C-alpha positions as CSV (number, residue, x, y, z in Angstrom):
1,X,2.2,47.5,-26.3
2,X,0.1,49.8,-28.5
3,X,1.0,52.6,-27.3
4,X,5.1,51.3,-28.0
5,X,4.2,50.2,-31.6
6,X,2.7,54.3,-32.4
7,X,4.5,54.9,-35.5
8,X,5.1,58.8,-34.0
9,X,7.2,57.4,-30.9
10,X,11.2,57.5,-31.6
11,X,13.3,55.0,-30.7
12,X,15.2,57.1,-28.2
13,X,12.0,57.9,-26.9
14,X,11.6,54.1,-25.9
15,X,15.5,53.3,-25.1
16,X,16.2,55.9,-23.2
17,X,20.2,56.7,-23.0
18,X,22.2,54.1,-21.1
19,X,24.9,56.1,-20.1
20,X,27.8,54.7,-18.6
21,X,30.5,57.0,-20.7
22,X,30.7,57.1,-24.6
23,X,30.0,54.2,-27.5
24,X,32.2,52.7,-29.8
25,X,32.2,55.3,-32.0
26,X,32.0,58.3,-29.2
27,X,35.2,56.5,-28.4
28,X,36.7,56.6,-32.2
29,X,36.0,60.4,-32.4
30,X,37.4,61.2,-29.3
31,X,40.9,58.8,-30.5
32,X,40.4,60.7,-33.5
33,X,40.6,64.1,-32.4
34,X,43.8,63.3,-29.6
35,X,45.8,61.9,-32.9
36,X,45.3,64.7,-35.2
37,X,45.2,67.3,-32.5
38,X,48.8,65.8,-31.7
39,X,49.7,65.8,-35.5
40,X,48.8,69.4,-36.0
41,X,51.4,70.0,-32.6
42,X,54.2,68.3,-34.3
43,X,53.5,69.8,-38.1
44,X,53.8,73.5,-36.4
45,X,56.8,72.7,-34.1
46,X,58.8,71.1,-37.6
47,X,57.7,73.8,-39.6
48,X,58.7,76.4,-37.2
49,X,62.1,75.0,-36.5
50,X,62.7,75.7,-40.2
51,X,65.2,78.0,-41.7
52,X,63.9,81.3,-42.4
53,X,62.4,81.4,-46.0
54,X,60.9,77.3,-45.0
55,X,59.3,77.8,-41.8
56,X,55.7,78.7,-40.7
57,X,56.4,81.8,-38.4
58,X,54.9,81.5,-35.1
59,X,55.4,84.3,-32.1
60,X,53.5,83.1,-28.0
61,X,50.7,84.4,-29.5
62,X,50.3,82.0,-32.2
63,X,51.0,79.0,-30.0
64,X,48.9,80.2,-27.4
65,X,45.9,80.3,-29.7
66,X,46.9,77.2,-31.6
67,X,46.9,75.5,-28.0
68,X,43.5,77.0,-26.9
69,X,42.2,75.4,-30.4
70,X,43.6,71.8,-29.7
71,X,42.2,71.4,-26.0
72,X,39.3,73.7,-27.3
73,X,38.7,70.8,-29.8
74,X,39.4,68.2,-27.3
75,X,36.4,69.5,-24.9
76,X,34.0,70.0,-27.0
77,X,34.5,66.4,-28.5
78,X,34.3,64.7,-25.2
79,X,31.1,66.4,-24.4
80,X,28.9,66.1,-27.5
81,X,30.6,62.4,-27.8
82,X,29.6,61.2,-24.1
83,X,25.7,59.9,-25.3
84,X,25.2,56.3,-26.1
85,X,21.6,56.8,-26.9
86,X,21.0,55.5,-30.5
87,X,20.2,58.5,-32.6
88,X,23.9,60.0,-30.4
89,X,25.7,57.0,-31.3
90,X,24.5,57.0,-35.2
91,X,25.6,61.3,-35.2
92,X,29.1,60.0,-33.8
93,X,29.4,57.3,-36.4
94,X,28.5,59.9,-39.9
95,X,30.7,62.1,-37.9
96,X,33.6,59.7,-38.0
97,X,33.3,58.7,-41.3
98,X,32.4,62.2,-42.8
99,X,35.0,63.9,-41.6
100,X,37.7,62.4,-42.3
101,X,36.1,62.1,-45.8
102,X,36.2,65.7,-46.0
103,X,39.3,66.6,-44.1
104,X,41.4,64.4,-47.1
105,X,38.5,65.9,-49.7
106,X,40.2,69.2,-48.3
107,X,43.6,68.3,-48.9
108,X,42.9,66.8,-52.3
109,X,40.8,70.3,-53.0
110,X,44.2,71.8,-52.0
111,X,47.0,70.7,-54.6
112,X,47.3,70.2,-58.3
113,X,45.4,66.3,-57.7
114,X,42.3,68.2,-57.5
115,X,40.1,67.7,-61.0
116,X,38.7,71.6,-60.4
117,X,41.8,73.2,-59.5
118,X,44.0,74.1,-56.3
119,X,41.1,75.7,-54.4
120,X,43.5,77.7,-51.7
121,X,45.0,79.7,-54.8
122,X,43.4,82.6,-55.9
123,X,44.8,82.0,-59.1
124,X,43.0,78.3,-60.4
125,X,40.3,77.8,-62.7
126,X,37.7,77.6,-59.9
127,X,37.1,80.1,-57.7
128,X,35.1,79.3,-54.5
129,X,34.0,81.5,-51.7
130,X,34.7,79.9,-49.0
131,X,38.2,78.5,-51.5
132,X,39.9,75.6,-49.6
133,X,36.8,75.5,-47.0
134,X,34.3,74.7,-49.9
135,X,33.6,70.7,-48.8
136,X,32.7,71.7,-45.6
137,X,29.4,72.1,-47.2
138,X,28.7,68.8,-46.9
139,X,28.2,69.8,-43.8
140,X,24.7,70.8,-44.6
141,X,23.5,67.5,-46.2
142,X,24.9,65.6,-43.1
143,X,22.8,68.3,-40.4
144,X,19.8,67.4,-42.9
145,X,19.3,64.0,-43.2
146,X,20.6,62.6,-39.5
147,X,18.0,65.6,-38.7
148,X,15.8,64.0,-41.0
149,X,16.3,60.2,-40.0
150,X,16.2,60.9,-36.1
151,X,13.4,63.8,-36.1
152,X,16.0,65.9,-34.0
153,X,17.6,68.7,-34.9
154,X,20.4,68.4,-31.6
155,X,21.4,65.5,-33.4
156,X,22.1,66.8,-37.0
157,X,24.1,69.6,-35.5
158,X,26.1,67.7,-33.7
159,X,26.8,65.4,-36.4
160,X,27.9,68.3,-38.2
161,X,30.0,70.1,-35.4
162,X,31.9,67.3,-34.6
163,X,32.1,66.5,-38.6
164,X,33.9,69.9,-39.2
165,X,36.0,69.3,-35.6
166,X,37.6,66.1,-37.8
167,X,37.9,67.7,-41.1
168,X,39.7,70.5,-39.4
169,X,41.8,68.8,-38.1
170,X,43.1,66.1,-40.5
171,X,43.0,69.2,-43.1
172,X,45.3,71.0,-41.0
173,X,47.9,68.4,-40.1
174,X,47.0,66.9,-43.8
175,X,47.7,70.2,-45.8
176,X,51.1,71.1,-43.6
177,X,52.6,67.4,-44.3
178,X,52.1,67.3,-47.8
179,X,53.4,71.2,-48.1
180,X,56.7,70.4,-47.1
181,X,57.2,66.7,-48.5
182,X,55.9,67.5,-51.5
183,X,57.0,71.1,-52.5
184,X,58.0,70.6,-55.3
185,X,55.1,69.0,-56.8
186,X,53.0,72.5,-55.2
187,X,55.2,75.0,-56.7
188,X,54.9,73.2,-60.4
189,X,50.8,73.9,-60.3
190,X,50.1,76.7,-62.6
191,X,47.5,78.0,-60.1
192,X,50.1,78.1,-56.7
193,X,52.4,79.8,-59.7
194,X,49.8,82.4,-61.0
195,X,48.9,83.0,-57.8
196,X,52.1,84.1,-56.3
197,X,52.7,86.5,-59.3
198,X,49.7,88.4,-58.4
199,X,52.2,89.2,-55.1
200,X,54.0,90.8,-57.8
201,X,51.3,93.5,-59.1
202,X,51.5,97.1,-57.7
203,X,48.1,96.7,-56.5
204,X,49.0,93.8,-53.6
205,X,52.6,95.4,-52.8
206,X,50.3,98.9,-52.0
207,X,47.9,96.5,-50.1
208,X,50.6,94.1,-48.2
209,X,53.7,96.0,-48.9
210,X,55.6,93.1,-49.3
211,X,56.2,90.4,-52.1
212,X,57.4,86.8,-52.2
213,X,60.9,86.3,-54.5
214,X,60.3,82.7,-53.4
215,X,57.3,80.6,-54.6
216,X,58.4,78.0,-52.2
217,X,58.5,80.7,-49.5
218,X,54.7,81.6,-50.4
219,X,53.3,78.7,-51.0
220,X,54.6,77.5,-47.1
221,X,53.5,81.0,-45.7
222,X,50.2,80.6,-47.8
223,X,49.6,77.0,-46.2
224,X,50.2,77.9,-43.3
225,X,48.0,80.8,-43.0
226,X,45.3,78.2,-44.7
227,X,45.9,75.7,-42.0
228,X,46.0,78.0,-39.3
229,X,42.5,79.7,-40.3
230,X,41.1,76.4,-40.7
231,X,41.5,75.2,-37.3
232,X,39.5,78.7,-36.3
233,X,36.5,78.7,-38.9
234,X,35.9,75.1,-39.3
235,X,33.7,74.8,-36.1
236,X,32.4,78.3,-36.9
237,X,31.0,76.8,-40.4
238,X,30.3,73.5,-38.8
239,X,27.9,75.4,-36.8
240,X,26.4,77.4,-39.2
241,X,25.5,74.0,-41.6
242,X,24.4,71.5,-38.3
243,X,21.7,74.8,-37.5
244,X,20.4,75.2,-41.2
245,X,20.5,72.0,-42.5
246,X,19.1,70.2,-39.2
247,X,16.2,72.5,-39.6
248,X,15.5,72.0,-43.0
249,X,15.8,68.0,-42.5
250,X,14.1,67.9,-39.3
251,X,10.1,66.5,-39.9
252,X,8.1,67.8,-37.2
253,X,7.7,64.9,-33.8
254,X,3.3,65.9,-34.7
255,X,3.7,64.7,-38.0
256,X,2.6,61.0,-37.5
257,X,-0.8,60.3,-36.2
258,X,-0.7,59.9,-32.4
259,X,2.8,60.6,-32.1
260,X,4.2,62.3,-28.9
261,X,4.2,65.8,-28.1
262,X,8.0,67.0,-28.9
263,X,10.0,67.0,-25.4
264,X,11.2,70.2,-24.1
265,X,14.8,71.3,-24.5
266,X,16.8,71.1,-21.5
267,X,20.0,72.6,-21.0
268,X,22.6,69.2,-21.0
269,X,24.2,68.2,-17.9
270,X,27.6,68.9,-18.9
271,X,26.8,73.0,-19.6
272,X,25.2,72.7,-16.2
273,X,28.7,71.5,-14.6
274,X,30.2,74.9,-16.4
275,X,28.8,77.4,-15.6
276,X,28.7,76.5,-11.8
277,X,32.0,74.4,-12.2
278,X,31.0,70.8,-11.1
279,X,28.7,72.3,-8.8
280,X,31.1,74.2,-6.6
281,X,30.8,77.4,-7.7
282,X,32.1,79.7,-10.5
283,X,33.3,82.2,-7.8
284,X,35.3,79.3,-6.3
285,X,37.0,77.9,-9.1
286,X,37.4,80.0,-12.4
287,X,39.5,82.2,-10.7
288,X,42.3,79.9,-10.7
289,X,41.9,80.4,-14.5
290,X,42.5,84.4,-14.3
291,X,45.6,84.0,-11.5
292,X,46.7,81.9,-14.7
293,X,46.5,84.8,-17.3
294,X,47.8,87.3,-15.5
295,X,51.0,84.5,-15.2
296,X,50.9,84.0,-19.2
297,X,50.8,87.6,-19.8
298,X,53.9,88.5,-17.7
299,X,56.2,85.7,-18.2
300,X,57.3,87.3,-21.6
301,X,58.2,90.4,-19.7
302,X,60.4,89.0,-17.2
303,X,61.8,86.0,-19.1
304,X,65.4,86.1,-21.2
305,X,65.0,87.6,-24.2
306,X,63.2,86.7,-27.5
307,X,65.7,87.1,-29.5
308,X,67.5,83.8,-28.1
309,X,66.1,80.3,-29.2
310,X,65.4,79.1,-26.3
311,X,63.2,81.6,-24.7
312,X,60.2,79.6,-26.6
313,X,61.3,76.8,-25.2
314,X,61.7,78.0,-21.8
315,X,58.1,79.6,-21.9
316,X,56.4,77.2,-22.9
317,X,57.4,75.0,-19.7
318,X,57.0,77.6,-17.7
319,X,53.6,78.1,-19.2
320,X,52.8,74.4,-19.9
321,X,53.9,73.4,-15.8
322,X,51.0,76.4,-14.3
323,X,48.1,75.7,-16.6
324,X,48.7,72.3,-15.6
325,X,48.5,72.5,-11.9
326,X,46.5,75.7,-11.4
327,X,43.8,72.8,-13.4
328,X,45.2,70.0,-11.0
329,X,44.1,72.5,-8.5
330,X,41.3,73.7,-9.5
331,X,39.9,69.7,-10.4
332,X,40.9,68.1,-7.4
333,X,38.7,71.2,-5.3
334,X,35.8,70.1,-7.2
335,X,36.1,66.8,-7.2
336,X,36.9,66.5,-3.5
337,X,34.5,68.4,-2.8
338,X,31.6,66.9,-4.6
339,X,32.6,63.4,-5.1
340,X,32.6,63.4,-8.7
341,X,35.4,62.6,-10.7
342,X,34.1,63.3,-14.2
343,X,33.0,67.2,-13.1
344,X,36.6,67.2,-11.8
345,X,38.3,66.6,-15.0
346,X,36.1,68.4,-17.1
347,X,36.5,71.7,-14.7
348,X,40.2,71.0,-14.3
349,X,40.7,71.2,-17.9
350,X,38.4,74.1,-18.7
351,X,40.3,76.3,-15.9
352,X,43.7,76.3,-17.6
353,X,41.5,77.2,-21.1
354,X,39.8,79.5,-19.4
355,X,43.6,81.1,-18.7
356,X,44.8,80.7,-21.8
357,X,42.5,82.7,-23.9
358,X,41.9,85.8,-22.1
359,X,46.0,85.7,-21.6
360,X,45.5,85.0,-25.3
361,X,43.0,87.7,-25.7
362,X,44.8,90.5,-24.0
363,X,48.1,90.1,-26.3
364,X,46.1,90.1,-29.2
365,X,44.1,93.8,-27.9
366,X,47.6,94.7,-26.8
């Protein structure tokens, strides 16, 4: 009993992970990420189907990139929300609340409602190196606080990354929604007007070789680029801020008398499953993803004329059908051989992601 009451013993050491799937806040995180990702997809579909001067132009490469990002968001969220340990549950709760708050704060900061000026427009009175992503600096404080409270660096990093994931999705869906729902309000913003006028300067035209005749077109394209870029850099900022904040906030495990020796870092089980394709062997499963990459690279060349409005629909149908079928084949092979459905689902979701990523890189380099 004396050992159990030693001040240096952490609560999560006394109560190990009970297993059995994610906790309440872990499930809430997955639900929010899924709904926000669907909202981003619907907003992108709406924006791409508007008139040319009011649309966000997206080609096959852009749609593949968006698909890779949304699937990656889902897989990372599932992987980081599996644990039900007390420290992990705390990180999930903080990430859910802080992610929603920071995401809404980023949307407000990119509108005329911002008390410090529109951070998404260079003509505003307040200029920040991170622009619209400035509120994500809060991930630094979140990581430090969570790591300090639980004396675990990994928990602080997890909270920061999940916070950035939720905030990025909320910002993307929210900014696109506000852009089309309140275009007149945004175009009347002095910061937006000043930023649009900069595009008419000789220096800007010499660098980009174009300018926008209509301020609404400029606003839609600028906000569309910001929404897409945030999905790319948001998790990276969350990871960087998480590592720095958790390192600064973590208390040394041996700071208390009689504290237990720190555990050696272990490779997470889900990471081992991904590296070994669920235990079946990466060389037996992931070639399905490579086959999908080859197919997606060839589909635009053998499909209908890309100028035709139905070309994109045809491509999305073929791509989604191929990704689903190859993912099911890979997942079924793993589940049937190992007898673990969870591993099959994880590998089945990763296999098409590998294929889409390789195809996306191939199109980008080409």
